[in-house]
DOVEX-436984 format. One record per residue (C-alpha): x, y, z; residue in one letter; residue number from 1. Coordinates in steps of 0.02 Angstrom, whole numbers, plus 50000, padded with zeros to 5 digits. Layout:
R     x     y     z residu num
R     X     Y     Z      a NUM
...
END
This chain:
R     x     y     z residu num
R 50002 50003 50007      m   1
R 50078 50166 49951      a   2
R 50096 50303 50084      e   3
R 50033 50481 50058      h   4
R 50179 50582 50102      t   5
R 50205 50765 50045      p   6
R 50338 50712 49918      e   7
R 50209 50585 49833      s   8
R 50082 50720 49819      e   9
R 50209 50844 49758      l  10
R 50252 50720 49610      g  11
R 50069 50706 49564      s  12
R 50054 50901 49566      i  13
R 50206 50922 49465      e  14
R 50135 50818 49322      c  15
R 49994 50940 49295      f  16
R 50099 51102 49302      q  17
R 50118 51116 49108      n  18
R 49925 51100 49102      y  19
R 49783 51239 49127      t  20
R 49648 51209 49250      a  21
R 49525 51176 49117      s  22
R 49638 51040 49033      e  23
R 49668 50951 49207      v  24
R 49482 50956 49238      f  25
R 49439 50888 49066      v  26
R 49578 50750 49084      q  27
R 49494 50714 49261      g  28
R 49325 50691 49179      l  29
R 49390 50576 49037      a  30
R 49435 50452 49175      g  31
R 49256 50459 49236      i  32
R 49155 50456 49068      v  33
R 49136 50281 48984      d  34
R 49213 50280 48808      q  35
R 49060 50195 48727      q  36
R 48958 50346 48783      d  37
R 49076 50459 48718      v  38
R 49086 50359 48546      e  39
R 48895 50366 48537      s  40
R 48887 50548 48561      m  41
R 49025 50584 48422      i  42
R 48916 50467 48302      r  43
R 48760 50563 48350      a  44
R 48854 50721 48314      q  45
R 48913 50671 48153      k  46
R 48739 50615 48098      q  47
R 48673 50783 48154      m  48
R 48815 50867 48056      l  49
R 48769 50766 47902      q  50
R 48591 50820 47912      r  51
R 48636 51007 47937      f  52
R 48745 50998 47782      e  53
R 48605 50920 47688      k  54
R 48487 51047 47755      t  55
R 48613 51199 47713      n  56
R 48629 51129 47544      e  57
R 48449 51121 47516      m  58
R 48415 51297 47588      l  59
R 48553 51357 47470      m  60
R 48467 51282 47319      n  61
R 48301 51362 47376      c  62
R 48385 51527 47390      n  63
R 48461 51517 47218      t  64
R 48286 51468 47153      l  65
R 48204 51607 47233      c  66
R 48336 51733 47178      i  67
R 48299 51678 46987      t  68
R 48106 51682 47015      r  69
R 48109 51855 47099      l  70
R 48213 51929 46955      k  71
R 48086 51855 46822      t  72
R 47940 51919 46943      a  73
R 48010 52086 46951      s  74
R 48031 52110 46769      t  75
R 47853 52051 46745      e  76
R 47787 52169 46889      f  77
R 47882 52315 46812      r  78
R 47796 52278 46631      k  79
R 47626 52259 46712      h  80
R 47648 52416 46808      t  81
R 47697 52517 46651      s  82
R 47556 52439 46570      l  83
R 47435 52494 46696      l  84
R 47510 52667 46704      v  85
R 47479 52674 46510      e  86
R 47306 52614 46521      m  87
R 47259 52737 46666      r  88
R 47330 52876 46544      k  89
R 47216 52813 46409      d  90
R 47065 52800 46519      l  91
R 47085 52974 46583      d  92
R 47111 53044 46398      n  93
R 46955 52951 46352      i  94
R 46869 53029 46504      f  95
R 46915 53202 46459      k  96
R 46862 53174 46274      r  97
R 46691 53102 46336      i  98
R 46671 53254 46457      q  99
R 46709 53375 46298      i 100
R 46596 53293 46189      l 101
R 46461 53281 46321      k 102
R 46483 53472 46348      g 103
R 46471 53512 46155      k 104
R 46316 53398 46150      t 105
R 46241 53492 46293      k 106
R 46263 53660 46210      t 107
R 46202 53598 46046      q 108
R 46044 53496 46106      f 109
R 46010 53578 46271      p 110
R 45830 53513 46271      e 111
R 45897 53327 46265      a 112
R 45987 53359 46436      f 113
R 45847 53459 46513      a 114
R 45771 53299 46594      g 115
R 45945 53257 46682      m 116
END
């Protein structure tokens, strides 16, 4: 049976002098934790990493597709907007012409508009 002498404790402390406190703590935990549990955690982490990489790739593909469709939709939206603006101008012009014709007709045939 080994004796606990100050010299033997000093020797065990000296072997940890080159390590930081966190490294000593981790080494202490490593002796407690079952290696199979660690391996199963590593396998689970690798599986999750693969899933995240696949998900990330799918999201990148989705973003690329969305960018392409957004460009197409933006171009079409601009075309439709300009078409609506032109239609609005045409309708305003038609409305003004109708008002002018209505005014001329009213002055030429006042009896037709007397009932209104």
